[in-house]
VMD Tcl script that draws the C-alpha trace (Angstrom):
set ca {
  {-0.20 -0.04 0.46}
  {1.19 3.21 -0.99}
  {1.68 6.33 0.77}
  {-0.99 9.06 -0.72}
  {-2.20 12.09 -0.73}
  {-6.02 12.90 -0.69}
  {-6.99 14.82 -3.75}
  {-8.52 18.38 -2.41}
  {-9.34 21.63 -3.54}
  {-7.01 23.30 -2.05}
  {-3.93 20.89 -4.02}
  {-2.20 23.04 -6.50}
  {-3.21 21.74 -9.86}
  {0.41 21.07 -11.04}
  {0.72 19.20 -7.70}
  {-1.80 16.77 -8.95}
  {-0.33 16.52 -12.33}
  {2.83 15.60 -10.77}
  {2.05 13.03 -8.46}
  {-0.95 11.50 -10.88}
  {-0.12 11.76 -14.31}
  {-2.89 9.68 -15.41}
  {-5.47 11.58 -13.73}
  {-4.37 14.73 -16.73}
  {-7.47 13.47 -18.79}
  {-10.40 13.04 -16.23}
  {-9.50 16.82 -15.08}
  {-9.06 17.75 -19.05}
  {-12.36 16.11 -19.64}
  {-14.12 18.06 -17.32}
  {-12.86 21.28 -19.05}
  {-9.88 22.12 -16.94}
  {-6.95 22.71 -19.30}
  {-4.53 24.55 -16.72}
  {-3.08 21.08 -17.03}
  {-0.89 21.98 -19.38}
  {-0.71 26.00 -18.10}
  {2.05 28.11 -16.28}
  {-0.63 28.75 -13.87}
  {-0.91 25.01 -12.38}
  {2.26 25.81 -10.42}
  {0.22 28.10 -8.60}
  {-3.42 27.87 -9.18}
  {-5.80 24.90 -6.95}
  {-8.09 22.97 -8.23}
  {-10.96 25.39 -6.35}
  {-9.15 28.14 -8.48}
  {-9.02 26.67 -11.62}
  {-12.04 25.16 -11.98}
  {-14.63 27.89 -9.90}
  {-11.89 30.82 -11.85}
  {-13.32 28.98 -15.65}
  {-16.80 29.68 -14.43}
  {-17.17 25.65 -12.93}
  {-19.89 25.75 -10.73}
  {-18.53 24.07 -7.02}
  {-20.53 20.84 -7.76}
  {-18.56 20.19 -10.65}
  {-15.11 21.13 -8.48}
  {-17.01 18.58 -5.83}
  {-17.81 15.93 -8.70}
  {-13.47 16.72 -10.30}
  {-12.55 16.21 -6.61}
  {-14.49 12.78 -6.11}
  {-13.50 11.08 -9.56}
  {-9.97 12.08 -9.17}
  {-9.81 10.31 -5.35}
  {-11.84 7.44 -7.31}
  {-9.33 7.09 -9.76}
  {-6.13 7.38 -7.44}
  {-8.33 4.67 -4.79}
  {-8.98 2.32 -7.97}
  {-5.21 2.88 -9.50}
  {-2.85 2.99 -6.26}
  {-5.75 0.82 -3.84}
  {-6.85 2.74 -0.53}
  {-3.94 5.67 0.86}
  {-2.82 4.83 4.51}
  {-3.11 7.33 7.36}
  {-0.74 9.98 7.01}
  {1.88 10.27 9.53}
  {3.39 13.48 10.02}
  {6.88 13.10 8.35}
  {10.29 12.14 9.38}
  {11.57 14.81 11.45}
  {8.56 17.15 10.94}
  {8.52 17.83 14.43}
  {11.84 19.80 14.14}
  {10.71 22.11 11.40}
  {11.28 25.63 11.81}
  {9.41 28.44 9.50}
  {10.36 32.52 10.47}
  {7.69 35.22 9.61}
  {8.83 38.70 9.85}
  {6.69 41.11 11.07}
  {6.12 43.15 7.90}
  {5.11 39.85 6.77}
  {2.57 39.27 9.40}
  {1.21 42.62 8.98}
  {0.31 41.92 5.89}
  {-1.02 38.86 6.44}
  {-3.24 40.09 8.75}
  {-4.32 42.98 6.35}
  {-4.80 41.02 3.35}
  {-7.46 38.23 5.83}
  {-9.20 41.40 6.77}
  {-10.09 42.31 3.03}
  {-10.28 39.05 2.05}
  {-13.23 38.59 4.97}
  {-10.95 35.66 6.10}
  {-9.66 36.65 9.43}
  {-8.80 33.70 11.36}
  {-8.19 31.20 7.99}
  {-4.88 29.55 7.99}
  {-2.51 30.70 5.31}
  {-1.84 27.62 3.63}
  {1.65 27.74 1.99}
  {3.71 25.75 -1.10}
  {6.63 24.90 -3.09}
  {6.99 23.43 -6.39}
  {10.29 23.09 -8.33}
  {10.01 25.47 -11.67}
  {13.21 24.93 -12.81}
  {16.93 23.48 -11.47}
  {17.09 25.56 -8.00}
  {14.53 27.33 -8.24}
  {10.72 26.99 -6.31}
  {7.87 28.76 -7.18}
  {5.74 29.52 -3.68}
  {2.19 29.67 -3.24}
  {0.07 30.87 -0.56}
  {-3.69 30.84 -0.09}
  {-5.99 30.91 2.87}
  {-7.46 28.08 3.51}
  {-9.82 26.28 6.09}
  {-9.18 23.08 5.24}
  {-6.17 22.22 7.43}
  {-5.60 17.92 7.22}
  {-4.15 15.47 10.17}
  {-0.95 15.26 8.04}
  {-0.47 19.10 7.74}
  {1.69 20.84 9.76}
  {0.46 23.78 11.73}
  {2.94 27.13 12.78}
  {0.75 29.13 15.49}
  {2.44 32.64 15.80}
  {1.35 36.37 17.91}
  {-0.37 32.95 20.37}
  {-2.67 31.88 17.35}
  {-3.85 34.88 15.79}
  {-1.85 33.46 12.30}
  {-1.56 30.02 11.06}
  {0.18 28.80 8.82}
  {0.26 25.09 7.15}
  {2.03 23.42 5.16}
  {1.21 20.24 3.46}
  {3.11 16.71 4.53}
  {4.55 17.17 0.74}
  {6.32 20.09 1.52}
  {7.93 19.28 4.09}
  {11.21 18.97 2.82}
  {10.87 22.02 0.04}
  {9.76 24.52 2.59}
  {11.76 23.86 6.07}
  {13.58 26.55 7.24}
  {12.06 29.34 5.13}
  {11.65 32.74 6.09}
  {8.49 34.87 4.94}
  {8.88 38.29 4.31}
  {6.93 41.68 2.77}
  {8.68 43.79 1.03}
  {7.82 47.20 -0.35}
  {9.95 49.16 -2.75}
  {8.92 52.17 -5.28}
  {7.24 50.36 -7.91}
  {6.59 46.97 -6.59}
  {5.52 44.85 -3.30}
  {4.74 41.52 -2.53}
  {5.98 38.48 -0.62}
  {9.91 36.79 -0.44}
  {10.02 33.36 0.73}
  {13.74 32.70 1.35}
  {15.06 29.23 1.54}
  {18.05 28.47 3.83}
  {21.16 27.17 1.74}
  {21.08 23.82 3.49}
  {17.79 22.94 1.67}
  {18.56 24.20 -1.46}
  {18.83 21.98 -4.53}
}
mol new
graphics top color blue
foreach p $ca { graphics top sphere $p radius 0.5 }
foreach p [lrange $ca 0 end-1] q [lrange $ca 1 end] { graphics top cylinder $p $q radius 0.2 }
display resetview
């Protein structure tokens, strides 16, 4: 039996393709053509479906069919245990990043929602990061709490080795602003 993640609405499209390339046909049959698009590295299944005008029912049907496919193809997933060494994981967040996360959560009416950070290899020694508010925290996720639990950051089990030791900062310059994620040298590919 293989240790497989369940497919859920907050998985990146590219992550589903990477883990289960045979499932691409299912996504295409639903009209989710993001599988071959550059956006699949930072767009979740939910964002892809709803962003292209599909309904929640379509999204739920797709997720069910993908999970049925995974179960049929790979057998039942084992109960997920935290990855070895996950208890020693570190994550640093600057004060500027905390303030911006809180500001965005308030603006999007998602105060108290955990922020999920994902990383995907997008070339040699390059990781592309995505950040999304996500109420669905799973038993196999690693949750970091900051500011007495006011801010929670979630990493998926599959992301542990990509994201261990990262530092999240918010940078504002004259002509641009955004989050910057720094990866420690020891964790780089």
